[in-house]
Backbone atoms as SQL, in Angstrom:
CREATE TABLE atoms (id INTEGER PRIMARY KEY, chain TEXT, resi INTEGER, resn TEXT, atom TEXT, x REAL, y REAL, z REAL);
INSERT INTO atoms VALUES
  (1, 'A', 1, 'MET', 'N', -7.764, 63.093, -52.083),
  (2, 'A', 1, 'MET', 'CA', -9.056, 63.742, -52.019),
  (3, 'A', 1, 'MET', 'C', -9.015, 64.866, -51.005),
  (4, 'A', 2, 'SER', 'N', -9.441, 66.028, -51.377),
  (5, 'A', 2, 'SER', 'CA', -9.469, 67.132, -50.429),
  (6, 'A', 2, 'SER', 'C', -10.892, 67.318, -49.920),
  (7, 'A', 3, 'SER', 'N', -10.988, 67.806, -48.723),
  (8, 'A', 3, 'SER', 'CA', -12.289, 68.098, -48.155),
  (9, 'A', 3, 'SER', 'C', -12.305, 69.571, -47.780),
  (10, 'A', 4, 'GLU', 'N', -13.300, 70.270, -48.235),
  (11, 'A', 4, 'GLU', 'CA', -13.394, 71.692, -47.936),
  (12, 'A', 4, 'GLU', 'C', -14.516, 71.912, -46.940),
  (13, 'A', 5, 'ASN', 'N', -14.338, 72.864, -46.045),
  (14, 'A', 5, 'ASN', 'CA', -15.364, 73.210, -45.062),
  (15, 'A', 5, 'ASN', 'C', -16.212, 74.368, -45.573),
  (16, 'A', 6, 'TRP', 'N', -17.506, 74.246, -45.373),
  (17, 'A', 6, 'TRP', 'CA', -18.463, 75.277, -45.760),
  (18, 'A', 6, 'TRP', 'C', -19.368, 75.544, -44.559),
  (19, 'A', 7, 'THR', 'N', -19.748, 76.790, -44.354),
  (20, 'A', 7, 'THR', 'CA', -20.745, 77.092, -43.331),
  (21, 'A', 7, 'THR', 'C', -22.116, 76.781, -43.945),
  (22, 'A', 8, 'VAL', 'N', -23.127, 76.687, -43.092),
  (23, 'A', 8, 'VAL', 'CA', -24.476, 76.425, -43.599),
  (24, 'A', 8, 'VAL', 'C', -24.910, 77.527, -44.561),
  (25, 'A', 9, 'ALA', 'N', -24.609, 78.768, -44.234),
  (26, 'A', 9, 'ALA', 'CA', -24.991, 79.889, -45.116),
  (27, 'A', 9, 'ALA', 'C', -24.314, 79.770, -46.474),
  (28, 'A', 10, 'GLU', 'N', -23.008, 79.424, -46.487),
  (29, 'A', 10, 'GLU', 'CA', -22.305, 79.239, -47.755),
  (30, 'A', 10, 'GLU', 'C', -22.892, 78.056, -48.525),
  (31, 'A', 11, 'ALA', 'N', -23.210, 77.000, -47.814),
  (32, 'A', 11, 'ALA', 'CA', -23.759, 75.807, -48.462),
  (33, 'A', 11, 'ALA', 'C', -25.098, 76.107, -49.132),
  (34, 'A', 12, 'LYS', 'N', -25.917, 76.904, -48.474),
  (35, 'A', 12, 'LYS', 'CA', -27.209, 77.273, -49.074),
  (36, 'A', 12, 'LYS', 'C', -27.003, 78.078, -50.347),
  (37, 'A', 13, 'ALA', 'N', -26.054, 78.998, -50.296),
  (38, 'A', 13, 'ALA', 'CA', -25.820, 79.887, -51.437),
  (39, 'A', 13, 'ALA', 'C', -25.114, 79.192, -52.593),
  (40, 'A', 14, 'LYS', 'N', -24.300, 78.169, -52.294),
  (41, 'A', 14, 'LYS', 'CA', -23.473, 77.541, -53.333),
  (42, 'A', 14, 'LYS', 'C', -23.700, 76.031, -53.404),
  (43, 'A', 15, 'PHE', 'N', -24.937, 75.605, -53.243),
  (44, 'A', 15, 'PHE', 'CA', -25.240, 74.172, -53.189),
  (45, 'A', 15, 'PHE', 'C', -24.797, 73.428, -54.451),
  (46, 'A', 16, 'SER', 'N', -25.040, 73.990, -55.606),
  (47, 'A', 16, 'SER', 'CA', -24.626, 73.342, -56.861),
  (48, 'A', 16, 'SER', 'C', -23.115, 73.163, -56.919),
  (49, 'A', 17, 'GLU', 'N', -22.375, 74.156, -56.448),
  (50, 'A', 17, 'GLU', 'CA', -20.921, 74.062, -56.442),
  (51, 'A', 17, 'GLU', 'C', -20.444, 72.974, -55.476),
  (52, 'A', 18, 'ILE', 'N', -21.118, 72.865, -54.339),
  (53, 'A', 18, 'ILE', 'CA', -20.750, 71.827, -53.370),
  (54, 'A', 18, 'ILE', 'C', -20.957, 70.448, -53.969),
  (55, 'A', 19, 'ILE', 'N', -22.067, 70.255, -54.656),
  (56, 'A', 19, 'ILE', 'CA', -22.325, 68.961, -55.294),
  (57, 'A', 19, 'ILE', 'C', -21.260, 68.667, -56.346),
  (58, 'A', 20, 'GLU', 'N', -20.949, 69.644, -57.176),
  (59, 'A', 20, 'GLU', 'CA', -19.931, 69.457, -58.213),
  (60, 'A', 20, 'GLU', 'C', -18.581, 69.097, -57.598),
  (61, 'A', 21, 'ARG', 'N', -18.195, 69.809, -56.551),
  (62, 'A', 21, 'ARG', 'CA', -16.911, 69.512, -55.901),
  (63, 'A', 21, 'ARG', 'C', -16.921, 68.151, -55.206),
  (64, 'A', 22, 'ALA', 'N', -18.046, 67.774, -54.649),
  (65, 'A', 22, 'ALA', 'CA', -18.141, 66.455, -54.013),
  (66, 'A', 22, 'ALA', 'C', -17.923, 65.354, -55.044),
  (67, 'A', 23, 'MET', 'N', -18.415, 65.566, -56.251),
  (68, 'A', 23, 'MET', 'CA', -18.258, 64.563, -57.307),
  (69, 'A', 23, 'MET', 'C', -16.850, 64.552, -57.875),
  (70, 'A', 24, 'THR', 'N', -16.188, 65.702, -57.924),
  (71, 'A', 24, 'THR', 'CA', -14.874, 65.768, -58.568),
  (72, 'A', 24, 'THR', 'C', -13.687, 65.784, -57.603),
  (73, 'A', 25, 'GLU', 'N', -13.855, 66.414, -56.427),
  (74, 'A', 25, 'GLU', 'CA', -12.736, 66.588, -55.499),
  (75, 'A', 25, 'GLU', 'C', -12.821, 65.725, -54.245),
  (76, 'A', 26, 'GLY', 'N', -14.020, 65.284, -53.906),
  (77, 'A', 26, 'GLY', 'CA', -14.181, 64.477, -52.695),
  (78, 'A', 26, 'GLY', 'C', -15.172, 65.098, -51.729),
  (79, 'A', 27, 'PRO', 'N', -15.278, 64.515, -50.537),
  (80, 'A', 27, 'PRO', 'CA', -16.275, 64.961, -49.553),
  (81, 'A', 27, 'PRO', 'C', -16.161, 66.446, -49.219),
  (82, 'A', 28, 'GLN', 'N', -17.313, 67.075, -49.034),
  (83, 'A', 28, 'GLN', 'CA', -17.404, 68.486, -48.670),
  (84, 'A', 28, 'GLN', 'C', -18.115, 68.570, -47.321),
  (85, 'A', 29, 'THR', 'N', -17.467, 69.196, -46.353),
  (86, 'A', 29, 'THR', 'CA', -17.984, 69.267, -44.988),
  (87, 'A', 29, 'THR', 'C', -18.763, 70.563, -44.780),
  (88, 'A', 30, 'ILE', 'N', -19.943, 70.436, -44.182),
  (89, 'A', 30, 'ILE', 'CA', -20.776, 71.594, -43.860),
  (90, 'A', 30, 'ILE', 'C', -20.794, 71.733, -42.341),
  (91, 'A', 31, 'THR', 'N', -20.470, 72.937, -41.864),
  (92, 'A', 31, 'THR', 'CA', -20.398, 73.164, -40.424),
  (93, 'A', 31, 'THR', 'C', -21.497, 74.109, -39.961),
  (94, 'A', 32, 'ARG', 'N', -21.890, 73.910, -38.710),
  (95, 'A', 32, 'ARG', 'CA', -22.856, 74.799, -38.061),
  (96, 'A', 32, 'ARG', 'C', -22.277, 75.164, -36.707),
  (97, 'A', 33, 'LYS', 'N', -22.107, 76.415, -36.449),
  (98, 'A', 33, 'LYS', 'CA', -21.521, 76.911, -35.202),
  (99, 'A', 33, 'LYS', 'C', -20.156, 76.292, -34.945),
  (100, 'A', 34, 'GLY', 'N', -19.391, 76.099, -36.020),
  (101, 'A', 34, 'GLY', 'CA', -18.033, 75.591, -35.908),
  (102, 'A', 34, 'GLY', 'C', -17.912, 74.079, -35.780),
  (103, 'A', 35, 'LEU', 'N', -19.032, 73.373, -35.718),
  (104, 'A', 35, 'LEU', 'CA', -19.018, 71.917, -35.591),
  (105, 'A', 35, 'LEU', 'C', -19.519, 71.264, -36.873),
  (106, 'A', 36, 'THR', 'N', -18.976, 70.115, -37.217),
  (107, 'A', 36, 'THR', 'CA', -19.407, 69.406, -38.415),
  (108, 'A', 36, 'THR', 'C', -20.876, 69.027, -38.288),
  (109, 'A', 37, 'ALA', 'N', -21.673, 69.435, -39.257),
  (110, 'A', 37, 'ALA', 'CA', -23.102, 69.138, -39.256),
  (111, 'A', 37, 'ALA', 'C', -23.454, 68.093, -40.307),
  (112, 'A', 38, 'ALA', 'N', -22.740, 68.109, -41.437),
  (113, 'A', 38, 'ALA', 'CA', -23.037, 67.179, -42.527),
  (114, 'A', 38, 'ALA', 'C', -21.830, 67.084, -43.445),
  (115, 'A', 39, 'VAL', 'N', -21.796, 65.989, -44.200),
  (116, 'A', 39, 'VAL', 'CA', -20.756, 65.801, -45.204),
  (117, 'A', 39, 'VAL', 'C', -21.450, 65.403, -46.495),
  (118, 'A', 40, 'VAL', 'N', -21.157, 66.114, -47.570),
  (119, 'A', 40, 'VAL', 'CA', -21.729, 65.822, -48.881),
  (120, 'A', 40, 'VAL', 'C', -20.691, 65.025, -49.673),
  (121, 'A', 41, 'VAL', 'N', -21.112, 63.849, -50.159),
  (122, 'A', 41, 'VAL', 'CA', -20.232, 63.019, -50.986),
  (123, 'A', 41, 'VAL', 'C', -20.930, 62.724, -52.302),
  (124, 'A', 42, 'GLY', 'N', -20.156, 62.442, -53.318),
  (125, 'A', 42, 'GLY', 'CA', -20.725, 62.070, -54.607),
  (126, 'A', 42, 'GLY', 'C', -21.409, 60.711, -54.528),
  (127, 'A', 43, 'ALA', 'N', -22.401, 60.492, -55.366),
  (128, 'A', 43, 'ALA', 'CA', -23.161, 59.251, -55.351),
  (129, 'A', 43, 'ALA', 'C', -22.279, 58.030, -55.602),
  (130, 'A', 44, 'GLU', 'N', -21.305, 58.161, -56.487),
  (131, 'A', 44, 'GLU', 'CA', -20.413, 57.037, -56.794),
  (132, 'A', 44, 'GLU', 'C', -19.629, 56.609, -55.547),
  (133, 'A', 45, 'GLU', 'N', -19.097, 57.584, -54.824),
  (134, 'A', 45, 'GLU', 'CA', -18.349, 57.266, -53.608),
  (135, 'A', 45, 'GLU', 'C', -19.265, 56.664, -52.549),
  (136, 'A', 46, 'TRP', 'N', -20.470, 57.196, -52.399),
  (137, 'A', 46, 'TRP', 'CA', -21.425, 56.685, -51.419),
  (138, 'A', 46, 'TRP', 'C', -21.761, 55.222, -51.719),
  (139, 'A', 47, 'GLN', 'N', -22.026, 54.900, -52.961),
  (140, 'A', 47, 'GLN', 'CA', -22.350, 53.527, -53.335),
  (141, 'A', 47, 'GLN', 'C', -21.170, 52.603, -53.079),
  (142, 'A', 48, 'ARG', 'N', -19.973, 53.057, -53.362),
  (143, 'A', 48, 'ARG', 'CA', -18.779, 52.243, -53.138),
  (144, 'A', 48, 'ARG', 'C', -18.577, 51.968, -51.640),
  (145, 'A', 49, 'LYS', 'N', -18.806, 52.965, -50.809),
  (146, 'A', 49, 'LYS', 'CA', -18.574, 52.800, -49.374),
  (147, 'A', 49, 'LYS', 'C', -19.686, 52.044, -48.666),
  (148, 'A', 50, 'THR', 'N', -20.884, 52.031, -49.218),
  (149, 'A', 50, 'THR', 'CA', -21.999, 51.368, -48.541),
  (150, 'A', 50, 'THR', 'C', -22.340, 50.015, -49.138),
  (151, 'A', 51, 'LYS', 'N', -21.606, 49.594, -50.148),
  (152, 'A', 51, 'LYS', 'CA', -21.885, 48.308, -50.782),
  (153, 'A', 51, 'LYS', 'C', -21.555, 47.170, -49.817),
  (154, 'A', 52, 'ARG', 'N', -22.459, 46.230, -49.702),
  (155, 'A', 52, 'ARG', 'CA', -22.246, 45.070, -48.835),
  (156, 'A', 52, 'ARG', 'C', -21.341, 44.066, -49.524),
  (157, 'A', 53, 'ALA', 'N', -20.494, 43.452, -48.723),
  (158, 'A', 53, 'ALA', 'CA', -19.565, 42.462, -49.262),
  (159, 'A', 53, 'ALA', 'C', -20.232, 41.113, -49.450),
  (160, 'A', 54, 'GLY', 'N', -21.316, 40.849, -48.812),
  (161, 'A', 54, 'GLY', 'CA', -22.026, 39.584, -48.911),
  (162, 'A', 54, 'GLY', 'C', -23.242, 39.627, -48.010),
  (163, 'A', 55, 'ASN', 'N', -23.849, 38.469, -47.797),
  (164, 'A', 55, 'ASN', 'CA', -25.000, 38.435, -46.915),
  (165, 'A', 55, 'ASN', 'C', -24.654, 37.663, -45.639),
  (166, 'A', 56, 'LEU', 'N', -25.573, 37.606, -44.712),
  (167, 'A', 56, 'LEU', 'CA', -25.322, 36.982, -43.420),
  (168, 'A', 56, 'LEU', 'C', -25.023, 35.492, -43.549),
  (169, 'A', 57, 'ALA', 'N', -25.712, 34.806, -44.440),
  (170, 'A', 57, 'ALA', 'CA', -25.470, 33.367, -44.641),
  (171, 'A', 57, 'ALA', 'C', -24.039, 33.134, -45.137),
  (172, 'A', 58, 'GLU', 'N', -23.555, 33.973, -46.051),
  (173, 'A', 58, 'GLU', 'CA', -22.180, 33.836, -46.545),
  (174, 'A', 58, 'GLU', 'C', -21.166, 34.122, -45.434),
  (175, 'A', 59, 'PHE', 'N', -21.478, 35.087, -44.569),
  (176, 'A', 59, 'PHE', 'CA', -20.601, 35.406, -43.452),
  (177, 'A', 59, 'PHE', 'C', -20.438, 34.202, -42.531),
  (178, 'A', 60, 'PHE', 'N', -21.560, 33.571, -42.153),
  (179, 'A', 60, 'PHE', 'CA', -21.477, 32.411, -41.267),
  (180, 'A', 60, 'PHE', 'C', -20.837, 31.219, -41.963),
  (181, 'A', 61, 'ALA', 'N', -21.086, 31.051, -43.254),
  (182, 'A', 61, 'ALA', 'CA', -20.489, 29.933, -43.991),
  (183, 'A', 61, 'ALA', 'C', -18.969, 30.069, -44.054),
  (184, 'A', 62, 'ALA', 'N', -18.460, 31.296, -44.080),
  (185, 'A', 62, 'ALA', 'CA', -17.021, 31.516, -44.171),
  (186, 'A', 62, 'ALA', 'C', -16.345, 31.594, -42.797),
  (187, 'A', 63, 'SER', 'N', -17.107, 31.427, -41.729),
  (188, 'A', 63, 'SER', 'CA', -16.562, 31.552, -40.381),
  (189, 'A', 63, 'SER', 'C', -15.483, 30.510, -40.114),
  (190, 'A', 64, 'PRO', 'N', -14.383, 30.915, -39.482),
  (191, 'A', 64, 'PRO', 'CA', -13.343, 29.949, -39.132),
  (192, 'A', 64, 'PRO', 'C', -13.807, 28.971, -38.057),
  (193, 'A', 65, 'LEU', 'N', -14.904, 29.273, -37.381),
  (194, 'A', 65, 'LEU', 'CA', -15.435, 28.371, -36.351),
  (195, 'A', 65, 'LEU', 'C', -16.350, 27.299, -36.926),
  (196, 'A', 66, 'ARG', 'N', -16.679, 27.411, -38.193),
  (197, 'A', 66, 'ARG', 'CA', -17.548, 26.420, -38.812),
  (198, 'A', 66, 'ARG', 'C', -16.848, 25.066, -38.805),
  (199, 'A', 67, 'GLY', 'N', -17.553, 24.064, -38.318),
  (200, 'A', 67, 'GLY', 'CA', -16.999, 22.713, -38.265),
  (201, 'A', 67, 'GLY', 'C', -16.076, 22.494, -37.081),
  (202, 'A', 68, 'SER', 'N', -15.973, 23.454, -36.166),
  (203, 'A', 68, 'SER', 'CA', -15.067, 23.301, -35.031),
  (204, 'A', 68, 'SER', 'C', -15.692, 22.522, -33.883),
  (205, 'A', 69, 'LYS', 'N', -16.936, 22.149, -34.018),
  (206, 'A', 69, 'LYS', 'CA', -17.664, 21.407, -32.984),
  (207, 'A', 69, 'LYS', 'C', -17.748, 22.205, -31.680),
  (208, 'A', 70, 'LEU', 'N', -17.735, 23.514, -31.788),
  (209, 'A', 70, 'LEU', 'CA', -17.854, 24.382, -30.632),
  (210, 'A', 70, 'LEU', 'C', -19.219, 24.178, -30.008),
  (211, 'A', 71, 'LYS', 'N', -19.243, 23.933, -28.696),
  (212, 'A', 71, 'LYS', 'CA', -20.517, 23.690, -28.018),
  (213, 'A', 71, 'LYS', 'C', -20.887, 24.919, -27.205),
  (214, 'A', 72, 'THR', 'N', -22.142, 25.260, -27.253),
  (215, 'A', 72, 'THR', 'CA', -22.641, 26.379, -26.480),
  (216, 'A', 72, 'THR', 'C', -23.746, 25.890, -25.569),
  (217, 'A', 73, 'GLN', 'N', -23.907, 26.562, -24.448),
  (218, 'A', 73, 'GLN', 'CA', -24.969, 26.213, -23.519),
  (219, 'A', 73, 'GLN', 'C', -25.779, 27.453, -23.202),
  (220, 'A', 74, 'ARG', 'N', -27.062, 27.250, -23.025),
  (221, 'A', 74, 'ARG', 'CA', -27.930, 28.339, -22.621),
  (222, 'A', 74, 'ARG', 'C', -28.222, 28.192, -21.149),
  (223, 'A', 75, 'ARG', 'N', -28.248, 29.299, -20.441),
  (224, 'A', 75, 'ARG', 'CA', -28.602, 29.254, -19.030),
  (225, 'A', 75, 'ARG', 'C', -30.072, 28.939, -18.900),
  (226, 'A', 76, 'LYS', 'N', -30.372, 27.998, -18.037),
  (227, 'A', 76, 'LYS', 'CA', -31.782, 27.649, -17.813),
  (228, 'A', 76, 'LYS', 'C', -32.343, 28.439, -16.642),
  (229, 'A', 77, 'ALA', 'N', -31.454, 29.042, -15.853),
  (230, 'A', 77, 'ALA', 'CA', -31.899, 29.837, -14.708),
  (231, 'A', 77, 'ALA', 'C', -32.507, 31.149, -15.204),
  (232, 'A', 78, 'ARG', 'N', -33.313, 31.727, -14.338),
  (233, 'A', 78, 'ARG', 'CA', -33.924, 33.005, -14.679),
  (234, 'A', 78, 'ARG', 'C', -32.861, 34.092, -14.646),
  (235, 'A', 79, 'PRO', 'N', -33.057, 35.174, -15.360),
  (236, 'A', 79, 'PRO', 'CA', -32.100, 36.276, -15.331),
  (237, 'A', 79, 'PRO', 'C', -31.945, 36.817, -13.911),
  (238, 'A', 80, 'ARG', 'N', -30.770, 37.327, -13.602),
  (239, 'A', 80, 'ARG', 'CA', -30.551, 37.874, -12.260),
  (240, 'A', 80, 'ARG', 'C', -31.332, 39.169, -12.105),
  (241, 'A', 81, 'LYS', 'N', -31.711, 39.459, -10.868),
  (242, 'A', 81, 'LYS', 'CA', -32.450, 40.673, -10.586),
  (243, 'A', 81, 'LYS', 'C', -31.469, 41.797, -10.333),
  (244, 'A', 82, 'ILE', 'N', -31.796, 42.963, -10.847),
  (245, 'A', 82, 'ILE', 'CA', -30.978, 44.144, -10.602),
  (246, 'A', 82, 'ILE', 'C', -31.864, 45.260, -10.096),
  (247, 'A', 83, 'ASN', 'N', -31.306, 46.108, -9.268),
  (248, 'A', 83, 'ASN', 'CA', -32.040, 47.259, -8.753),
  (249, 'A', 83, 'ASN', 'C', -31.709, 48.482, -9.591),
  (250, 'A', 84, 'LEU', 'N', -32.733, 49.136, -10.065),
  (251, 'A', 84, 'LEU', 'CA', -32.519, 50.348, -10.863),
  (252, 'A', 84, 'LEU', 'C', -32.762, 51.583, -10.039);
């Protein structure tokens, strides 16, 4: 996948082309004053990268610590004072 850099002015003028390239070639980087300001990616890639592998209950159920009889204690003392 190639990533091409575009200035904000170029991105405004060629927005449709940026979207097309993001869908076919990969992420397209938009820069402002020489620094990365945004990255345009195709919807398919975005969905693939942001898809959750499971939920929190499944994460804890699969934990290697499950059934280990690990004991935890909570401090009953008040929190320590700090000077700000």
